[in-house]
C-alpha positions in Angstrom: 47.1 20.3 -7.4 47.2 16.6 -5.0 45.9 16.1 -1.7 48.8 15.6 0.7 49.4 11.9 2.2 46.9 10.1 -0.4 48.6 7.0 -1.3 46.3 7.3 -4.6 48.4 9.9 -5.8 51.8 7.9 -5.4 52.8 5.3 -7.7 55.0 3.3 -5.2 52.9 2.8 -2.8 49.7 1.8 -5.0 52.2 -0.9 -6.3 52.6 -2.0 -3.0 49.2 -2.1 -1.8 48.4 -4.2 -5.0 51.6 -6.5 -4.3 50.1 -6.8 -0.6 46.4 -7.3 -1.7 47.6 -10.1 -4.1 49.5 -11.9 -1.7 46.5 -12.0 1.0 44.5 -13.3 -2.0 47.1 -15.9 -3.2 47.9 -17.1 0.7 44.1 -17.5 1.6 42.8 -19.2 -1.6 45.8 -21.7 -1.6 45.2 -22.3 2.5 41.8 -22.2 1.6 40.8 -20.1 4.8 38.2 -18.0 5.0 37.9 -14.1 4.7 37.7 -13.4 8.3 41.7 -13.7 8.5 42.3 -11.3 5.9 44.1 -8.6 8.3 46.2 -11.4 10.1 47.0 -12.5 6.3 47.8 -9.2 5.4 50.3 -8.7 8.2 51.9 -11.9 7.5 52.2 -10.6 3.9 53.3 -7.2 5.0 56.0 -8.7 6.8 57.1 -11.2 3.9 57.1 -8.4 1.5 59.2 -6.1 4.2 61.8 -9.0 4.7 62.7 -10.5 1.0 64.7 -8.1 -1.0 63.6 -7.7 -4.5 67.1 -8.6 -5.2 66.9 -11.5 -3.4 63.9 -12.8 -4.7 65.2 -12.3 -8.8 68.5 -14.4 -7.7 66.0 -16.9 -6.2 63.9 -17.3 -9.1 66.8 -17.3 -11.3 68.5 -20.1 -9.4 65.0 -22.0 -9.6 65.4 -21.8 -13.3 68.7 -23.0 -13.7 68.2 -25.6 -11.5 64.9 -26.8 -13.1 66.2 -26.8 -17.1 69.5 -28.9 -15.7 67.2 -31.5 -14.7 
């Protein structure tokens, strides 16, 4: 028996949370920002994650690999 509304018991939510945390850490490190902007960075990462579908992302990655291999 699990408690209702707990993300710890939902694999999809856990995966999205880990993806968002990875995106936030990457953004903060890449832009050399301090941790006090963590909340704004989380909102930005969530916005990007919700706007980019997996199919679009895979298409862009494959397109980039094809162009890169032709050069």
